[in-house]
N, C-alpha and C positions, 0 to 999 in steps of 0.2 A: 412341622407338616402347615397347609393350609384347609380346613374344613368345611366343607361348605353344605346345608343342608338347604334345598331347594325343591317346592312344592311345585306339580306338574299339571294342567286344570285343563279341561273341555276339551283333551286329545288321547284317548286311551291307547294310542300306538306310539306314541313319541317316549315316553318313559323307556323302552325296550331297546329303541334307537339311543339311549342317554348312557345306559348303563348297564349293568348284569342283574338278572333278577334274585332277588333275595326273599326275605319275610315276605307272605301279603296274607292279608284277613279281608277287611272292609277299604282297606287301601294296600297297594303293592306298594314294595320299598326296591328301589334299584342302585347300584353300587359300582363306583369306577375311581379307578388309581392313578391317575399320571405323575409320576414321580413325588413330588413333595404335596401335590392335589389330591384330595380324597374328596367325592361328590356324593351323598345322599339325596337322590331323589324319592319323592314321595307323592304317589297320583291316589285319588278315591277310584276302588272298585266301582262302575256302575255309578258312578257322581252323586254318589249317597251325600246329602247336605251335613249331618254328623259327623260323618268322617272327616269331611273334606272343611268344615267348621276346629276339627281337631288338629289338623294338616296346618290350616292357616296360622292355627296359635301358634306352631311350635319352627317354622322357616327363617331362614336368611333372604330369600331370594325366589320369585315366584316367577314361574313360565306360564304363561295363559294363551292359550289359542281363541280364535275369535273366530267360530265355525258359522254365526249366524244367531242373531238375536234370541235367546231365548231366557227362561227364567233362570233355569241352572247356570249359563253364562252372568246374569242380572247380578245372582246370589253371590257366587264369585267375586264380581267386582265390588260388590258391598260389604263385605264378611273385609277384604283385603283394604278396603280404604278405610272402614271401622277400628281397623287393627292399626293404622296407620303403614302400611307393606310400603315402602317409597322406595326398593330394590326389586329390579326385574325388569322382563321382555315381553311384548306384546307381541304374538306371531300374526303374521297375515294370513289372508286367505283370498280365494277370488272373491267372497263377499265384503272383507273388510280389507280397505285399503288404507297406508301410512295416514291418510287424510280421514279417514273417517273414523279409524283408533284412538286420533288425538283429537277428534272433537269428541267422542266418546269417554277419554279418561280425565280428560282437562280440568276440572273443577276437584279431582279425589286426589289424595296420594301417590297414585298409579300415573301421574302426568310426566313424573322425572323417569318412567319407563323405556326401556330402549326397542324401537319398532324394529322387527327383526320378519325375514323370509323362515319357513319353517326349513331351514338347513341344519341338523343335529351338530355337524361337525362344528358349524359357526356359533351355534349357542353355547354350546363348549367353549371354544373359546375367549366368547364375549363371559361366561360364567367366572373366569379363572383371573378377571380383572377386580369380582369382588373382595374386599377385605373386611367383614363386619369386626366394627370394635367388642370387644370379647372383656366380659368382668372378669379376671382372674384373680381376684384379691379380698373377693366376698366369700361369705362361708359357702361349702360344697352343695350345690343342690343338681342331681338328676331327675331327669322327669324318666317314668317307663314307659316305654310302648308294649312290651312284649317281653312274657317271662314263661320256660318250660324247665323241663328235667332233662339232663346229660347223663346218661350212664357213666360212671367213673367219675364222673365232676359235680355233680349236684345241682343245686338250684341256678339259675341262671336269667339276668334280666338283660333285654337289649336296651339300650334309651340314648339320651344327651345328658352332656353334663353341661348347663344352663349358666353355671356360672360355677367359679373358683378352682380348686383341682382337687382329684380324686385321687386317694392314694391306696398303692396297695396294703392290707391289712388295717384301714382307715374303719373306728368303730362309730356307724353312722343310725340317724336314724328314721325307721319308716314309717310314711304319712300314705295314708289314714290308719292305717294298723295302728302307730304307737305301737312299736317295739325297735329293739337294737340288732342291728344286724352288723354282721362284718363281713369288710369287699375282702374275698378269698385271691383272687387273679383278675386281672387285668389286659383285656385284649382288644386291640383296633386292626382290623380288616386282617384278620388272624393269626396276631402275632403278641405276642408278651408283652407286657410294659407294664413297670413300676407305678407310673404317673400318668391319668389322663385331663388337659387342661379343659376350660369353658370352651364351649362350640365342638366338641368332641364327639364321636359316635362310637358306642363304647358294647361290650360285652362285659358284663361282671359276674362274675361264679360269686354266690351270697353264701352266707351262714346265717340262720337263725331265722328266716321266714320262711314259710311254704308259699310256692310260685301261685297260688291264689289268692294268697296275701301281698304278690307280689305285683300284682295285675296292673292291665296299662290305667296309666294315671297316675300311679303310686308315685310319692316324689319319696328320694333317698337324699338325706341331710346331713348338714353338720348340725350335733344336736340343739335345740332352741332357735332355729334359724328360721324355720318355717311352721305355719298352723295346719290346723285342721277343724274344722266345724259343718256344722247344718244352717244356724241360721246367719244372717248377713244383711248388714245395711250397705246399699250399693246409692254411688250417683248413678242415674243414668242417662244417657243419649239417645234418643229413639233416633233412628233411619229414616231420613225423610222418603222415603222410597216404600216405608212400612204404612198401606194401606189401613189397616185393621187402626179401632183407637186402644189403647193402652188398658188395661182393667186387671182386677184382680182376678187367677184364677190358675188353672195347671198350664207349663211350660216346659222349654229345658233350655238347659243352661249348659256353655261350654267353659270350662277353665281348665287349659293346657290341654294336655288328654286325658282330660275325663268328660262326659256328659252324663248329666243325670236328669229325670224330674224334678221341675221346681213348682212350689207356689210361689204368687205373689200374693204377699198379706195384707201388705200395706204400701201407699202411693201419697206423695207429698212434691209437688212441683218437681223438682230434678231428682229426685231420690224415692226411693222404691224398697222393701225387703223385701227378703225371699227365704222358703226355708225350704231347703234341698232334701230329698228323698235318702241321700245316700251322704256318709259322710265324705266331704273333698278338703284336699289338700291345697295348699295355697300360703304366696308370700302377699304380704299386702299392696305389692306395685303389678300382681297378674290381674289382666283384665278379664272377664266375662263378655260370652256372649250370647246373647239370649235371642232363644227362636221358638216357634208356632207352627210347630210340623204338621198343624190343620190346618192353615192359615191356606186361601186358595190361589192367591197371588203370593209375594214376596213372602217369605218364611222366616228373614233377619230381621229382629225385633229391634235390635239397638245393641249398645255396646254400653258395660257398668263398669264398675269400680270400687272397690273395698272404702267405705267412708273411714277417716282418723277415729280412735274412739273419744 
Protein backbone atom coordinates (compact mmCIF):
# COMPACT_ATOMS: atom_id res chain seq x y z
CA UNK A 1 0.00 0.00 0.00
CA UNK A 2 1.09 3.58 -0.65
CA UNK A 3 0.63 5.78 2.42
CA UNK A 4 0.77 9.55 1.97
CA UNK A 5 0.51 12.23 4.67
CA UNK A 6 -0.71 15.55 3.32
CA UNK A 7 -0.91 18.95 5.01
CA UNK A 8 -3.80 21.17 3.90
CA UNK A 9 -3.29 24.89 4.52
CA UNK A 10 -5.20 28.16 4.13
CA UNK A 11 -8.52 26.46 3.24
CA UNK A 12 -10.65 25.25 6.17
CA UNK A 13 -13.24 23.59 3.94
CA UNK A 14 -10.98 21.54 1.68
CA UNK A 15 -10.10 18.77 4.17
CA UNK A 16 -13.68 17.41 4.45
CA UNK A 17 -13.87 17.32 0.65
CA UNK A 18 -10.71 15.23 0.43
CA UNK A 19 -11.40 12.62 3.10
CA UNK A 20 -13.57 11.35 5.93
CA UNK A 21 -13.14 13.27 9.17
CA UNK A 22 -11.24 11.51 11.93
CA UNK A 23 -9.58 12.79 15.09
CA UNK A 24 -9.71 16.53 15.81
CA UNK A 25 -7.91 18.65 18.39
CA UNK A 26 -6.10 21.83 17.37
CA UNK A 27 -5.72 20.16 13.99
CA UNK A 28 -8.23 18.05 12.12
CA UNK A 29 -7.46 14.78 10.37
CA UNK A 30 -9.24 13.35 7.34
CA UNK A 31 -8.74 9.87 5.90
CA UNK A 32 -9.25 8.38 2.46
CA UNK A 33 -8.53 4.88 1.13
CA UNK A 34 -8.71 4.15 -2.59
CA UNK A 35 -7.51 0.65 -3.43
CA UNK A 36 -3.83 0.57 -2.49
CA UNK A 37 -3.73 4.34 -1.85
CA UNK A 38 -4.15 5.56 1.73
CA UNK A 39 -4.21 9.31 2.37
CA UNK A 40 -4.08 11.10 5.71
CA UNK A 41 -4.88 14.81 5.49
CA UNK A 42 -4.06 17.19 8.34
CA UNK A 43 -5.32 20.76 8.59
CA UNK A 44 -4.79 23.27 11.44
CA UNK A 45 -8.01 24.31 13.17
CA UNK A 46 -8.28 28.09 13.17
CA UNK A 47 -4.91 28.30 11.37
CA UNK A 48 -3.07 28.18 14.70
CA UNK A 49 0.66 28.64 14.23
CA UNK A 50 1.82 25.93 16.65
CA UNK A 51 -0.49 23.29 15.17
CA UNK A 52 0.60 24.32 11.70
CA UNK A 53 4.29 24.02 12.59
CA UNK A 54 3.74 20.49 13.93
CA UNK A 55 1.84 19.45 10.81
CA UNK A 56 4.52 20.84 8.50
CA UNK A 57 7.16 18.94 10.48
CA UNK A 58 5.29 15.68 9.76
CA UNK A 59 4.05 15.65 6.15
CA UNK A 60 5.09 14.15 2.83
CA UNK A 61 3.18 16.61 0.64
CA UNK A 62 1.53 20.02 1.13
CA UNK A 63 -1.58 21.53 -0.43
CA UNK A 64 -1.56 25.31 -0.04
CA UNK A 65 -4.42 27.59 -1.05
CA UNK A 66 -3.65 31.21 -1.93
CA UNK A 67 -6.77 33.16 -0.85
CA UNK A 68 -4.83 36.43 -0.43
CA UNK A 69 -1.60 37.81 1.00
CA UNK A 70 -1.85 37.43 4.78
CA UNK A 71 0.63 36.89 7.60
CA UNK A 72 -0.73 33.36 8.00
CA UNK A 73 -0.07 32.48 4.36
CA UNK A 74 3.41 33.98 4.62
CA UNK A 75 4.19 31.93 7.72
CA UNK A 76 2.98 28.77 6.01
CA UNK A 77 5.25 29.36 3.02
CA UNK A 78 8.24 30.27 5.19
CA UNK A 79 7.95 27.13 7.34
CA UNK A 80 7.51 24.88 4.32
CA UNK A 81 10.61 26.43 2.77
CA UNK A 82 12.69 26.22 5.96
CA UNK A 83 11.93 22.49 6.21
CA UNK A 84 12.60 21.96 2.52
CA UNK A 85 9.13 20.73 1.57
CA UNK A 86 9.34 20.43 -2.21
CA UNK A 87 6.37 18.16 -2.98
CA UNK A 88 3.01 19.84 -3.12
CA UNK A 89 0.18 21.58 -4.89
CA UNK A 90 -0.54 25.32 -4.91
CA UNK A 91 -4.27 26.02 -5.33
CA UNK A 92 -5.28 29.03 -7.38
CA UNK A 93 -7.97 31.56 -6.49
CA UNK A 94 -9.47 34.68 -8.09
CA UNK A 95 -6.72 36.57 -6.29
CA UNK A 96 -3.87 34.22 -7.16
CA UNK A 97 -3.36 33.31 -10.80
CA UNK A 98 -0.80 30.63 -11.73
CA UNK A 99 1.56 33.41 -12.80
CA UNK A 100 1.25 35.24 -9.50
CA UNK A 101 1.77 32.08 -7.48
CA UNK A 102 4.84 31.21 -9.54
CA UNK A 103 6.28 34.62 -8.72
CA UNK A 104 5.68 34.17 -4.99
CA UNK A 105 7.28 30.71 -4.69
CA UNK A 106 10.03 30.98 -7.31
CA UNK A 107 12.94 31.33 -4.85
CA UNK A 108 11.73 28.71 -2.35
CA UNK A 109 11.56 24.93 -2.05
CA UNK A 110 7.94 25.30 -3.22
CA UNK A 111 9.04 26.27 -6.73
CA UNK A 112 8.44 22.66 -7.84
CA UNK A 113 4.82 22.67 -6.61
CA UNK A 114 2.12 21.87 -9.13
CA UNK A 115 -0.26 24.82 -9.61
CA UNK A 116 -3.86 23.68 -9.93
CA UNK A 117 -7.46 24.90 -9.57
CA UNK A 118 -9.48 23.97 -6.50
CA UNK A 119 -10.91 20.66 -7.66
CA UNK A 120 -10.80 17.95 -4.94
CA UNK A 121 -11.12 15.10 -7.44
CA UNK A 122 -8.23 16.43 -9.52
CA UNK A 123 -6.15 17.03 -6.39
CA UNK A 124 -6.61 13.39 -5.32
CA UNK A 125 -5.53 12.19 -8.76
CA UNK A 126 -2.40 14.34 -8.57
CA UNK A 127 -1.57 13.03 -5.09
CA UNK A 128 -1.57 9.45 -6.39
CA UNK A 129 1.62 10.27 -8.30
CA UNK A 130 3.70 10.95 -5.18
CA UNK A 131 5.88 8.10 -3.95
CA UNK A 132 8.09 9.43 -1.12
CA UNK A 133 11.28 7.53 -0.44
CA UNK A 134 10.87 5.52 2.78
CA UNK A 135 13.54 4.31 5.19
CA UNK A 136 12.43 0.80 6.08
CA UNK A 137 15.87 -0.48 7.15
CA UNK A 138 16.74 1.83 10.07
CA UNK A 139 15.55 1.09 13.63
CA UNK A 140 11.84 1.63 14.11
CA UNK A 141 10.54 5.05 15.14
CA UNK A 142 6.91 6.11 15.61
CA UNK A 143 5.79 9.68 16.36
CA UNK A 144 2.60 9.91 18.45
CA UNK A 145 -0.07 12.52 17.69
CA UNK A 146 -2.97 11.26 19.83
CA UNK A 147 -3.41 8.80 22.71
CA UNK A 148 -6.46 7.54 24.58
CA UNK A 149 -7.92 4.59 26.46
CA UNK A 150 -10.34 2.14 24.82
CA UNK A 151 -12.56 -0.07 26.95
CA UNK A 152 -11.55 -3.68 26.54
CA UNK A 153 -8.37 -2.74 24.66
CA UNK A 154 -6.40 -0.47 26.97
CA UNK A 155 -4.07 2.35 26.00
CA UNK A 156 -3.98 3.22 22.30
CA UNK A 157 -1.81 5.64 20.37
CA UNK A 158 -2.30 7.09 16.90
CA UNK A 159 0.77 8.12 15.01
CA UNK A 160 3.07 7.79 12.04
CA UNK A 161 5.85 5.29 11.46
CA UNK A 162 8.72 7.57 10.49
CA UNK A 163 11.28 4.88 9.76
CA UNK A 164 11.85 1.16 9.99
CA UNK A 165 9.23 -1.51 10.66
CA UNK A 166 7.00 -1.83 13.72
CA UNK A 167 5.92 -5.36 14.50
CA UNK A 168 3.33 -6.83 16.82
CA UNK A 169 4.90 -7.66 20.20
CA UNK A 170 7.89 -5.37 19.62
CA UNK A 171 9.41 -3.99 22.81
CA UNK A 172 10.12 -0.30 22.23
CA UNK A 173 11.40 2.64 24.24
CA UNK A 174 8.94 5.44 24.93
CA UNK A 175 10.55 8.89 25.00
CA UNK A 176 10.69 11.30 26.72
CA UNK A 177 9.07 9.15 29.46
CA UNK A 178 11.99 6.69 29.09
CA UNK A 179 9.89 3.57 29.63
CA UNK A 180 9.87 0.17 27.97
CA UNK A 181 6.54 -0.49 26.23
CA UNK A 182 5.06 -3.41 24.32
CA UNK A 183 3.11 -3.23 21.04
CA UNK A 184 0.09 -5.42 21.69
CA UNK A 185 -1.61 -4.93 18.33
CA UNK A 186 -1.42 -2.86 15.14
CA UNK A 187 -4.30 -1.40 13.16
CA UNK A 188 -4.42 0.55 9.91
CA UNK A 189 -7.73 1.73 8.47
CA UNK A 190 -9.54 -0.38 11.12
CA UNK A 191 -7.85 -3.60 9.98
CA UNK A 192 -5.40 -5.68 12.02
CA UNK A 193 -1.83 -6.14 10.80
CA UNK A 194 1.26 -7.98 12.01
CA UNK A 195 3.58 -5.10 11.07
CA UNK A 196 3.61 -1.56 9.68
CA UNK A 197 6.40 0.05 7.69
CA UNK A 198 7.75 3.58 7.38
CA UNK A 199 5.15 6.05 6.08
CA UNK A 200 2.19 4.23 7.63
CA UNK A 201 -0.49 5.86 9.73
CA UNK A 202 -1.09 3.42 12.61
CA UNK A 203 -3.13 2.76 15.70
CA UNK A 204 -1.12 0.79 18.25
CA UNK A 205 -2.51 -0.84 21.38
CA UNK A 206 0.26 -0.43 23.94
CA UNK A 207 1.25 -1.91 27.30
CA UNK A 208 3.63 -0.38 29.80
CA UNK A 209 2.74 3.33 29.86
CA UNK A 210 -0.18 5.62 30.57
CA UNK A 211 -2.05 7.76 28.07
CA UNK A 212 -0.48 10.87 29.58
CA UNK A 213 3.02 9.43 29.17
CA UNK A 214 2.25 8.71 25.51
CA UNK A 215 0.89 12.18 24.70
CA UNK A 216 1.42 14.02 21.43
CA UNK A 217 5.03 14.34 20.36
CA UNK A 218 6.16 11.25 22.24
CA UNK A 219 8.37 8.85 20.32
CA UNK A 220 8.26 5.05 20.28
CA UNK A 221 11.59 3.74 19.08
CA UNK A 222 13.93 0.79 18.99
CA UNK A 223 16.02 0.95 22.17
CA UNK A 224 18.93 3.38 21.86
CA UNK A 225 17.87 4.81 18.49
CA UNK A 226 16.56 8.19 19.73
CA UNK A 227 17.42 10.64 22.47
CA UNK A 228 15.66 12.96 24.93
CA UNK A 229 16.89 16.13 26.58
CA UNK A 230 16.31 19.72 27.60
CA UNK A 231 19.61 21.34 26.60
CA UNK A 232 20.58 21.70 22.95
CA UNK A 233 23.42 23.29 20.99
CA UNK A 234 22.11 24.08 17.53
CA UNK A 235 23.17 25.46 14.21
CA UNK A 236 20.67 28.18 13.32
CA UNK A 237 19.43 29.64 10.03
CA UNK A 238 17.35 32.74 10.54
CA UNK A 239 14.45 33.34 8.19
CA UNK A 240 15.16 36.38 6.00
CA UNK A 241 11.56 37.45 6.60
CA UNK A 242 11.83 37.54 10.40
CA UNK A 243 12.24 41.25 11.09
CA UNK A 244 13.17 41.20 14.81
CA UNK A 245 16.77 40.94 15.95
CA UNK A 246 17.72 37.54 17.32
CA UNK A 247 18.30 37.83 21.04
CA UNK A 248 18.55 35.76 24.17
CA UNK A 249 15.16 35.24 25.78
CA UNK A 250 12.09 33.00 25.86
CA UNK A 251 10.50 31.73 22.66
CA UNK A 252 8.99 28.43 21.41
CA UNK A 253 10.44 25.54 19.45
CA UNK A 254 8.67 22.85 17.44
CA UNK A 255 10.43 19.51 17.07
CA UNK A 256 8.35 16.95 15.19
CA UNK A 257 4.95 16.89 16.92
CA UNK A 258 6.33 18.59 20.08
CA UNK A 259 6.26 22.30 20.82
CA UNK A 260 7.71 23.74 24.02
CA UNK A 261 8.73 27.09 25.52
CA UNK A 262 12.50 27.46 25.18
CA UNK A 263 15.09 29.97 26.32
CA UNK A 264 17.95 31.01 24.07
CA UNK A 265 20.86 31.09 26.52
CA UNK A 266 23.80 31.64 24.16
CA UNK A 267 24.35 33.02 20.67
CA UNK A 268 27.47 32.80 18.58
CA UNK A 269 27.58 33.38 14.85
CA UNK A 270 25.39 30.72 13.26
CA UNK A 271 24.95 28.68 16.46
CA UNK A 272 22.75 29.03 19.52
CA UNK A 273 22.19 27.18 22.78
CA UNK A 274 18.67 26.63 24.11
CA UNK A 275 17.03 25.23 27.24
CA UNK A 276 13.58 23.68 26.92
CA UNK A 277 10.98 23.85 29.68
CA UNK A 278 10.10 20.22 29.02
CA UNK A 279 12.07 17.19 27.92
CA UNK A 280 11.93 16.68 24.15
CA UNK A 281 12.50 13.45 22.20
CA UNK A 282 14.63 13.66 19.07
CA UNK A 283 17.12 12.15 16.70
CA UNK A 284 20.16 14.11 15.56
CA UNK A 285 18.63 14.55 12.10
CA UNK A 286 15.42 16.21 13.34
CA UNK A 287 15.06 19.93 12.55
CA UNK A 288 13.68 22.50 14.98
CA UNK A 289 11.44 25.40 14.00
CA UNK A 290 11.91 28.41 16.29
CA UNK A 291 8.85 30.60 16.85
CA UNK A 292 8.27 33.99 18.47
CA UNK A 293 4.56 33.91 19.27
CA UNK A 294 4.67 37.55 20.42
CA UNK A 295 6.17 38.99 17.23
CA UNK A 296 4.00 41.66 15.63
CA UNK A 297 4.87 40.58 12.10
CA UNK A 298 6.19 37.19 10.98
CA UNK A 299 6.41 34.82 13.96
CA UNK A 300 8.69 32.23 12.38
CA UNK A 301 12.27 32.89 13.46
CA UNK A 302 14.11 30.16 11.58
CA UNK A 303 15.34 26.60 11.49
CA UNK A 304 17.87 24.90 13.77
CA UNK A 305 19.64 21.53 13.83
CA UNK A 306 21.46 19.71 16.61
CA UNK A 307 25.21 20.19 16.34
CA UNK A 308 27.42 17.08 16.48
CA UNK A 309 28.76 16.38 20.00
